[in-house]
N, C-alpha and C positions, 0 to 999 in steps of 0.2 A: 640716290646719288650721295656719296660721302662728302662731308664738308672739307674744304681745302684748308690747309694750314697756312696762316698768314705769315708767320715768322720764318718759314722754312727757307726762303730764298736768301734772306740776309745771312743766316748762319752758314749756308753753303758757300756764299760769296766771300765771307770773312776769311776763310782759309786761303782762297786764291789771292785776295788782296795782300795778305801777309806774305804769301809765297813770292809774288811779283815785286813787293816792296824791297825785299832783301836782294840787292844786286851783288854779284861777286866781282871783286876788283880784279881777279885773275882771269875773268872770262874774256874771250875774244870779242872785241867791239868792232863792228863793221859799219861803215857809213851807209845809210840807206841808198844814197845816190850811186854808190859803187855797185850795189846789188842790181839796181835798175839798169845801169850802164852795162853791166856784165850780161844781163839777160838780153838786152838789145843786141849786143855784140855777138852773142851765141846765135841769136835768131838770124842775124844778117849772114853769119858764117854758114849756117845750115841752108839758107836760101841760095847763096852763091855756089856752094858745093853741089846743090841740087841742080842748078843751071849748068854747071860745068860737066857734071857726071850724071846725065839723065839715065833713068832705069829703062 
């Protein structure tokens, strides 16, 4: 069985940390609660439409 490389995880994670640390000021910023509320609203809409128009 080959020996595992101990330092490999840190090197691969370093690029991801550097990528996620640089935020773009021009990017669209959405409040997480808006996303949750939108998902709940769409779910309720689908359930209501399913009750009104059964297949």
